[in-house]
N, C-alpha and C positions, 0 to 999 in steps of 0.2 A: 504494500500500500504506500502510495507516495505521500510525502510530507504535506501538511496543510499549507496553503498559501493565502493569507488574509491581508487585505489592504485596508487601511484606515484613511479615509479622505476627509479633510477638514478645511472648510473655506477660511481664508485669511481675513480676520476682522470683518465678518460678513456684512453686518448692517452698515457699518461705516464705509466699507468698500462700495456697496451699492450706491450710497449717497455720493461718494466721490466720483464714481463712474457717471452718474446722471447729472452731476453739477460740476462741470470742469473747473469752476472757480475754487472748489474745495480741494483739488488735487495738490498734494504736497503740504497741506495744512493739517494741523491736529484737529480731528473731528471726534466728538463724543456723542454717542446716541444713548438715550435713556430717559428716565422721568425727570422733567425739568423743574419740578417743585423742589423746595428745600429738603423735602423728605424723600425725593427720588433717588434711585441708584443707577449706576452706569450699566447699560446692557452690553455695549461694545465700544471700544476705543480704537481709533486708527493707530497704525504703527508710529505715526508722527507724534501721537500723544503719549505713548507708553514710556519714552525716556523720562517724562516728568512724573512718573509713578501713577499714572491713570490706568486703571484696569477694570474689568467687569466686576460687578457687585460692590464697587467702591461707592460710598455715599456721594451724591451729586455735589453737595456742599463742599466736600473735600476735593473733588475733582476740579471744581472751579477755583479753589484756593491753590491747588498745585499747578494748574495750567489755565490761568485766567484768559489767555489769548486764544484758546481753542474755540471752535465753532460747536455749539451745543444744540442738538436736534432731538425732537421727539421721534420715537420710532414709527415707521409706517409698515405695520405688520402685514397688511394685505399685499403690498408691493414685494416685501421680502418673501412671502409665501409663494407668489408667482415665480420669482426667480428660483426658489428652492425646487419647485416642480420641474422647471427646465433643467436644472442641474441633475436632479435624480433621474430624469429621462435619459440624460447622457450616461450616467452610471449604468443604467439597465441595458444599454446597448452592448456593454462588455460582459455582463453577467446578470442573470435574473436573481441571483442570490445577493440581494442588497438589504441591509438592515439599517433603517434610519434611526439615529440617536436623537436628532433634533433637526431643525430646518437646514442646518449648514454642516452636518457631520454624519458620516455613515461608515459602516463596515461593508466591504465587498469580499465575497469568497471567490477566489480565483483558482481554487484547487482543481486540478485536472483540465485547465483551459490552455495549458502550454502549447499543445499540438495545434490548436486552432488559432490562438491569439499571439503566441510567442512568449518569450521569457517575461516574468512578472514586472521587471523594471521597464521593459518596453511597453507593456500594457499601461503601467502607471504614467509613463511619459505621454502615451496617446490620450489617456483620460485628461491629464492636465492641459494638453494642447487643445483638445476639443472644448473643454470648459472655457479656456481663455478666448478662443476664437469665437465661440457662440454666445458668450455672456459678457466678455470683457472683464472677467473676475479671475482671481488667482486661487488655486487650491493646493494645499500641501498634502503629501501622501507619505505614509509609512507602510512598509511591507514586512511581515514577520510570520512565523509559523503559528503564533497564538495572538488572540485579540489584545491582551494586555501589552505585549511588546509592540504590536503594530500601532497602537494608540501612542505609546511613548515615542516611537520613531517619528510619527507625524508631528508631534509636539516639538521634537528636537530639530525637525527639518524646517520649521517656520522661520521666517515667512517665505512663501513661494518656493518650497523646496521638496526634495524627495530623498528618503533614506530607506535602504533595504537592509534587513537583518537576515542573513542566510541561516538555514536550519542548523548548521553546525556551529554557528556563532552566537546562539541565543544567550548562553550563560555569560560569555565574554562581553556581550553588549550590556547586560543587566548589572553585572558585578560592580562597576565603579559608580553607578548612578546613586545620588543621595536617597536616603531612606524615605524622604518625603514624597518621592515619585511613586511609591507603592499605592495602588488603589486602596482606598479606605483609611489611609493614614493622613489625618488632618494635622493642623499645627500643634494641638495638644498632644496627640499620640506621637508625633514626630519628636517633640521635646522630651517626652518620657523615654522614647527609644534611644535618643542620642545620649541622655544622661546615663542610660544603662550600657552604653558602649556600642550601640547599633547605629552607626552613622551612615552606612552604605547598604544598598540592596544585597550586596555580596555577604555582608556580615549577618544579615537576617537569613540568607540561604544556608549559611554554615552553622547557624545557631542550634544549640541544644533546645529541644522543644520545651522542656521544663523551665529553663531560664527565660525563654521568650514568653511563655504563659504568665510568668510573674510580672511582666510588663504590660502585656496587651490582653491577657485573659484568654477567652475562648477563641479569639480571632487569630491566635498564634498559628494554628494549623493552616488556615487559608493564606495568611501573609507569607509564611515560609514557602508554601507551594508556589505562590506567585513569584517570589524572589528566585525560585529555582526554574522559572519558566514553565511551570505546570498550570495550564489554563485550558481545560477541556471544553469550554463553552463554544458552541457552534454559532455561526452567523444565522440569524433567524429572520428570513425575508418576509414571513407572513405575520410578523408581530404587529398587532394593532395597538393604538393607544388605549390605556386602561382608564383614562380620565381626561377631561377637558375642563379648563377653568379660565376665568378672567378676574383680575383683582386690581385694586387702586389704593394708593396711600394718599390720604387727604392732606392738603396744605396745612390745615389746622384740625385738631380733634373735633369730631362731630358729637354734640351732646344729645340732640333729640333724635330718637329712632325715626320719626317721620322724615327728617332731613337726610336719612340714609337711603330712602326709597328710590330717588332718581338714579343714583349710582347702581343700586341693586337691579333696577330695571334694565339699565344699559348693559350691565354685565350679563344678565340672564339672556337678553336678546342676542348679544354677541356669541354666547355659548351655543344658543340654538342655531345661529347661522353657521357656525363651525360644524355642528352636527350634520346639518343638511348638506353642507359642502362635501363632507366625507361619506355621505350615505349611511349615517349611523343614527341610532336612537339610544336614549339613556333611561335607565330605570330608577336611578337614585339621584336626588338633588342635594348638594352640599352647600351650606352657608359658612363662610369663614369670617371671623371678626378678630382683629388685633386691637387690644385695649391700649389706651393712651398712656397710662401711668406706668413708667418703667419700674420693674421689680428687681432687675439685676443688670450688671454691665454686659456689653456685647450685643450681637445681632438678635439674640433670643431673649433679651431682657424684658420685652413686652409680652404679657400674657396673651395666649392665643385660644380662642373659643371656636369650636366647630360643631355644627349641628347638621343632621341629615334626615331625609325622609325618603322612603321607598314608595314609588308610585304604583298604582294598580297595573298600569301598562306602560311599556317604554314609549318615550315621546321625543320628538324633535321640534315641538311647537313652543314658540317663545312664551305664549300666554300661559301655558301649563307650568313652565319652569319659573316664570315670574311669580305666579300664584304660590307655588310651593316655597320658593325662597322667601317671599313676603310673609307667609304663614310662619316659617321658622323664625324670622326676625321678630314678629309681633307677639308670638305666643310666649316668648321669654326675652324681653328687651334687655340689652346689655346694661350691666349695673353701673357703668361709668362711661365717659366719652370714648369714642372709637377712633383709632388711628388708621386702620386699614379695613376694607371690606372686599370680600371675594365671593363669587358664585361659581360653583363647579358642578360637574355631573360625573357619575361613575356607572358601572353596570352597563357598559356599551355593547350594542349588538347591531348587526346589519339592519338597515331600515326595512327590508323585506321580511324580516323574521317575526314581526309583531302580530298579535291577534287583532281581528276586527272587533269593534265594540260588540258586547254580547246582546245589548238591547237597542240596536239601531244607532243612528248618529254617524254612521260611516260616511254618508254623503256630505254632511256638514263638516266633518273632520277633514275630508279631502278638499273641500272648498277653502278651509282655513289654510291648509298646506299650500294650495295653489297661490293664495294671496301672499303668503310669506315668501314663497319662491320668487314671486314677481317683485316683492320689495327687496329681496336679496339682489336681484338683477339691477334694480334702480340704484341701490347703494354701491354696487360694484362699478357701475358706470359713472355715477355722479359724486360718489364719496359717501362716507358714513353719515354725514349730517343732512343728506338729501331728504330723508324721511325720519321724523322723530315722533315719539308718542305725544298725544295731545297734552298731557300734564307737563311734559318737558317743554313743549312749545309755549304754553302759557307762562311757565316759569321764566323763560328767556325774554318774553315780551314785557314782563312786569318790572 
C-alpha cells in the first residue's frame, strides 16, 4: 500500500487579500478586516500589517493602537463566500477528496493520483497556479503523509509558498519545531510543557508517557502520537457543517431585553439564508448571550449563557427561527446587561429529508419558502439592506 499523500491548502490573509485585489489603492498597504467597534476583533490582517503585531483574534482597539495607519474594513462575508466557492471548485478539479476546514482552508487527499496527475509537488504547483490565474489570490500549500504535518508545512510555507515533507522525512521535519506547534497545545499548556523541559516536538516524541501525563494529563497519549507523526485521520470530503451561527458584540452593553430583539432578528434571518443556500434545515435553535460584567481576566472573562430549543420539525424558515430565538430570550431574560448576542442552529439535515406537516399547511409553508427564496435573491443582488423587517425599518426612520 502506498504512503498517504495529503495536501493542506490555505489562502494567504484571505479576507484582506480579496479587499486588496478588488481595491488597487489598498495594495501594499496594511489592511485589517474585522469588527470595527471598540469591542470588535480582527478577522484577518494583511501581511503588511503583521510586522506591527496585528493578527487574527486581536482586539480591534489594540490593532488600531499598534498600526494606526492601517486601513480598517468591515468584512463582506457574502463576497468572501463567493470567492471560496470558486477556489474549492479549483481544488475539486484535482481530486474529489476535499475536506473544507473553513472558507479559505482545506485538506486534499492526493493518495494514488500520481499516475494521473504527476508527483505531489507538481500537483501543488498546478493548484497554486490555477488559483492565482483564476482568482488573483495566493494560496500556500503543505504536503505530508499525515494531516497534522501537512497543516504545519503550509503554515511554514506562508506567504505564497509550498513545502513538501517526504514520507521518510516526517520525524526529521517535526523534531526541531517548538512544542507550541502541536495541535491542542495553547499558551498555557505550552508554558507548562516548557517548564517541564519539553521545548520541542522532538522532546515530546521521546518522552516517557508517565512524565508527560504529569504535565498534560490524559492528553499525553495523543500529543506524543502527534509528535511522532502518528495521525491516522483521513480526509473527509463528505463532512457537512454541524452548526451555523451569527453573532454580534454590541458597542455598549444592552440593558433591556427588548433592545436585543432587532439584532436577534437579523441574526436569525441570516442563519436561515445560510441554511437555504446550503440546502439544509435545522432542528435545534440556539441563543447565545455574553454578559457585560467581567468575572475574570482574559478572553473568557465574561460569563456566557446558552439556551436551546428543539423544534417539532426541521426548518429553514426565518420566521420559525426568529420565533424560537425570541421565545428563548423572553422566557428567561438575562439578569444583567448583555455584551454579545448570537443565534445559531444545530441538528442539520438535507432540506429534502423533512416530513410534510401532519395536518395540512404544506401549501402555505411552500409559499413562505418561495417568498424567502425571492428575498434571498433580492438581497444577493442589491445587498443585505435591500429588504428589512418592518420593525427595523420603523426603527431606522424614527
